[in-house]
N, C-alpha and C positions, 0 to 999 in steps of 0.2 A: 305428323304426330303418330305415335304408336297407338294401336287400337285400344289397348288396356288403359293407357294414359287418358285417351279421349273419354272412355267410359267413366273413369274416376272423376275427371273434371266435370263431366255431365251430371253425375250424381251430386257432386258438391254444389254445382250451380242450381240444381233443383232444390236442394236443401236450403241454399242461400235465399232463393226466391220465396220459398215457403216460410222461412224464418223471418225475412224482412216484412212480409205482409202480416205475419202473426204478431210481431212486435208493434207494428203500426196500429193494427186493430186493437191490440191489448191496451196500448196507450190511450186510444180513443175511449175504450170501455172504462178504463180506470177513471178518466176524466168525467165520463158520463155518470158513473155510479156515485162519485164524490159530489158532483154537482147536484144530483137528485136529492142528496141529504139536505141541501140548502134550498131546494124548491124547484129545480129545473135547470135547463141549459143556461150556461153562463157565457156572456159576451163581454169582451173588453172594448168599450167604446172610447175610452179616454175622455177627451173634451169634445168629441164629435158625436155623430149619430143623430140624425134628424128624426123626430116623431113620424110615425107612419111609414118607416122604411122596412117594414116586415119584422120588427123586433118586439111586437106586442106579446106580452106574457113571458118574455125571457128575463132572466136575471142579468144585470149589467153592472159594470164598474164605470162610473162617470166621475170625472174630476174637474175642478175649476173653481173660480171664485163664486161665493154666494151673492146673488144679485136680488135686491129687494125691489119689487115692482110696485107693491101697495104697502105702505107703512102700517105698523100696528098702531092702534089708537085706544086710549083709555077715555071713554066718554064721560065718566063721572068727574074726572079731574082735568079733562081737556088736554091731556099730554100725548105726545107722539114722538117717535124717533125713527131714524133710518137704520133699522135693524130687523133681522128675521123674527125675533121674539122680544117682547118687553114684559117684564114681571114687576108687578106692584107689591111692595112689602109694607105691611102695617104693623107697627109696634106700639105697645102701651107701657107707660111707666107704672110698674107694679112692685108689690112686695115679693121677695124671694126668700125661701127658707134655706139657710146654709147650715149643714151639719158637719162638724169636724170632731171626729171621735164621739164623745158623749156631750159635747157642747152644741147648742143650737142658738143661732143668731139670725137676724133678719136685716135685709138691705133692700133699698129701692133701686130698680134697674129697668132698662128697656127690654121687653120680652115680646116675641112675635106670636104669642098664643096666650089665651087666658090661663092664668095660674089660679088653681082652686085653693083659696086660702082656708076653706073649711077643713082641709086635711092637715093644716099646720098643727104643730104641737101646741102653739100658743096663738090661736086665731085672734084673740082679743087685741085690738089695736093694730092689726095687720090685715084688715079685710080688703080684698081686691074687688073691682067690678066683675060681675059675673060673665059679661060677654063684650065683644068688640062691636062698636057701632058701624065699623067698616071692615071689610075683609080684603086680604091679599088676593090678587088675581093674576092670571097670565093672559097676555094678548098676543095673538099670532098675526104676522103680516098677512095681508090679503092674498099675496102671491109672492113666492120666493122661488128662484130658478137657479139651477146648476147646469151648465151646458145648455142644452136645448130642452130641458125638462123642468117641470115645476115639482116642488117637494110637498108631499102629503104631510098632514099634521104630526103623525108619529115620528117622521124623519126630522121635522123641525124641532120637536121637543128633545131629540137626541143630540142636537148641536151643542158642542161643549163650550165652556168658557162663560164669562159674564163680567160686566163692568158697570159700576154705578154711574148714572147720568144725572146731570143737574136739571131739575124741572124748571119749566117756564111759568113764572108767577103770572104773566100777562094772560095766559090762556085758562087760568083757574076760574071756573064759573062763580058768579056773584054769590050764590048761596053758600059755597064753601069758602070763598074769600073772607066771609065774615068770621069764620072760625079758625082758618089756617093762615099762617104767615110763612114766608120763606126763611130758611136757615141753612145756608150752604146747599148740600144735596138733599135736604129734607123740607117737607111742609110739616109744620108742627102747630099744635093747639096751645102750646105753652106761651103764656104772656111774657115770661122771661126764659128764653130757650136754654140759657146757661144754668137755670135753676128750675127744672121741670118739677111738676107736682104729681101726686098720685092720680092716675086716670088720664093724664095727658097722652095724646097720640102724636106719633110722627110717621110720616109716609115717605117712602123713597121708591125709586124705580131702578131696575137693573136691566141692561140690554145685553142680549147675546150678540157678540160682534159679528159683522160680515167678515168672512175669511175664506181662504182657499181650503176646500175640503174634498175628500174622496167619499163618494156615496156608493154603496152596494145595495141594490134593491131591485124590485121587479117593475117592468114597464107596463103601465095601464093607460093606453092612449098617449097623452103627452105628459103623464104624471109618473113620478117614482113612488111606489107604494111597497109596504112589506109583503113578502111572499106568504100566502096563507098555508102553503103546503110544506114549509120548512120544518125539518125534524127538530130543530132547536127551539121552535116556538116563537122565535123572534123574526127571522126572515129578512133582516136588513142590518146594515152597519154604516156608521158615519164616523170618519176619522179626519183629524186635522191634517192639512197638507196634502201633497200629491203622493199617494201611495200606490204601489204596484198591486196587481191582482193577487200575487203571492202573499203580500203583506195583509191583504184584506181577508182572504180565505186560504190560509196556509195549508189546510188539509186537502185542498183540491190540486192535484198534479196538473201541470201544464200539458195541454194536448200536444201530440207530435207536430213538428213543423213540416211543411212541404208534404202534406198527406198524399195528395194526388200524384206528386212526383215519385214518392216512395212506392205507391201502389203500381204505377207504371213500370218502375224499375224492377219490382218483384216479378211482374209478368214477363219482362224481357229476360231476366235471369233464368226463369223457369223454362221459357221457350228455347233459349240457347242451350240449356242443359238437356232438354228433350231432344233437340236436334243432334247433339253430340252422342246421344245414346242410340240413335238409329244405326242400322247396319252400314258398314263401310261400302259405299258405292258413290258414283257421281251424284251430287245433290241436285234435286229438281224442285220445281215449285210445289209438287205434290208432297215431298218430304217436309218442306217448310210449312205447308198447311197442316200436316199431321203434328208437327212440333208445336205450332201455334195452338191447336186444339188441346193437345196433351198438357202443355204448360199452363194454359188458361184454366183447364179443368182442375189441376192440382192447386193452384193459388186460390181460385175462387172457392173450391171446396173447403180449404182451410179457413178462409175468412168467413164463409157462410156458417160453419159450425160454431165459430166464436160468437157470432151475433145472435144465434138461436136463443129465443126466450128473452132477449133484451130489446131489440128494435126490429120489428118484422119488415119495415121498409128497407133498411140497409141489408138485413139478412136475405130478404127476397131478391134484392138487386144482385147480390153475389150468387144466389141460387140460379137465377136466370142466366147469368154469365157462365156459371159452371155447366148448365145444360147446353148452352151454345158451344162451349169448348168440347163437351163430350160428344155432341152431335157431329161437330167437325171432325173429331178424331175417329169416330166410328165410320163415318162416311169414307174417309181416306183409307182406313184399314180394309174396308170391304172392297173399295176400288182397287187397292193393291192386290188383294187376294184374287179378285176376278181377273 
């Protein structure tokens, strides 16, 4: 090889090594900065990842079917179902004011909240009860798991969907059985359910179905919880189906693959480039040591500068490697001069 060609190739290899490590570390930094907006380092566990495996405090993507360990229970009505969340709805047959243009008329209908008839244009003859004797409530399962982790209440309440369930009249307590009777998916106080009267109540239950979900949240022990340091103020996400990490957090770029392989390759490229830049003479192990020191110094210095102010541990590791490379190069230069 011509000397000038070897020097050009050496410079190109040095630049390639420095460029490869710069792109690798920049990809890691971009991922780190975007992850910090959501509350910290993000790990993609899929349906695996056992609690206590060193993931405490990290944000993770976990996917899998929702498994109910302890069913929700409504103690007042004795109802339960195999679902993550059960919601009791209470409605009353009340007067409603309907306005169409300048016309006002009234009709009786089931409404899930007290309707203040004192605000009606014609309250006389359309008075509603002032309050409900029963309230709607939500009942969470005692324990719900996705993968190897249990879901905290905020995540449970974010589960989508809902389907009405048929209550079991056999579990209705005696004190309520005297007032309520079954009517399809409802318990009602109406003597004739098909002809309800003012003030009649009907109670129904809705269950959030067990389904395959993807959860993005923070690990606390064996539980998935919202991240308290997320800039969006939410700190978690729950989506139906198996979603990729890009679907869950599209603003977080994927980290570079084969990070350590890319780092090693950048060192080898820089070392080979430094070796080609040495004066033309029979190569010895001393030349190789000088090239190793010089190439390591260049690559490590580039990486160290990129991590300054972001992660002192990573930046410090690159700084120590740069010092080792510089020490090796200086030693060989002095030995050669001597």
